[in-house]
N, C-alpha and C positions, 0 to 999 in steps of 0.2 A: 742678622746682618753680620758680614764678615768682620772679625776683630784682629786677626793675625795675618801677616803676609810675608812671603819670601820672593826673592828674585831667582829665576832659574835661567840657565843658559847651557847650551851644549858645550862639552869640552872640545869637540871637533866642530868647527864652524860649518862644515859641509852637512852636518846633521840638523842645521837650523830649520829648513823647511819641514822635516819630519817632526821636529819638536813643536813647531807652530801648528801643524795639522793635529798633532796629538792633544795640544792644549785646547784647540777648538772642540774636538770630540769630547774631551773631559768636561769642558764647560757645558756642553749640551747634555751630558749625562747626569750632572749634579746641579740641581737648581740652587743650592745653598752656596755654591762656589762661584767666585768671580775671577776671571782672568783679564788681564789688561796689558797693553803695550804702552809704556810710558813715552813721553816725548823724547826721552833720551835713547829709546830703542830697547830699554830693559823690559823683559817679560816677567810679569808679576802674577802670582797666585794669591788670592785672598780667601781665607777659610774661616769657619766659625769657631775655631779653637785648635789647640795643638794636635789633639787626636784626629780631628777632621782633616787637618793639614797633612799629617802623616799618612792617613788613608788615601788622600788624593795623590800624594807623591808616589805612594806604592802603586796605585792604579795607573798613573802616568808611566812609570818605569816598566810595568809588567804587561799592561793591556793597550794603552793608547800610543805609546812611543817606545816600544821594546827595542833594545839594542842601542838606544841613545844614552851615552854617558852624560850625566848632568852635574853641573856645578850649582850648588844651592846656597844662597846667602843665609846667615842666621835669621831666625824669625824676628819680625818687627811687630810690636804692638803699639799702635799710635796712642799718644796721650791726648785726651780731650778733656777740656773743662769748659764750663759755662759760667757766665757772669750775670748776676742780677744786680740791679741798682742798689738794693739793700735787702738784708734778711734779718729776721728776728727769730729767736728761739728760746725756749726755757726747758729746764729739766729739774727733777727732784731726785736726790740721791739719799738713800738710807745709810746712816753711819751707825756706829755702835750705840751711841746714846741718843741721837736725834736725827731729824731729817734736815738736809741742806738743800736750799734752792739755788739754782744757778740760772742767771739770765745772760744771754749772749746777743750781741748785735754786730753784724758784719757789714761793712761798707767798702766800696772801692776806694783805693788810695788815689789821691790826686796825681796827675801825670808827672808832676815835678818830683814827688816822693818816689814813685815807681822808677823814674829815671835814675834817681840817686841810689837806689838799691841795686841797679844793674851794675 
């Protein structure tokens, strides 16, 4: 699944149809790549890592949309986290003289406490 994305746009707006056609062909050639047009009109490439992204941008520049000067945003890696109602865990750590046991319990903060932290 793609984990890094960039927005691309041509520096010359008249090259937009060529870029869009190149993105479609690039998307067809690489099953791990996703291309999308956001509701704002922004063209986005989503790749499986930075090396994959660089390879796709190289292919776009040289094979699928040659001659189109591109403006490329910095890479964005979305932050995702999941919530569980509660989680328990324990671990044992060896120290110089003994073993230490650690028990941990995590629970979601009440909404009022989370609001106070914002």
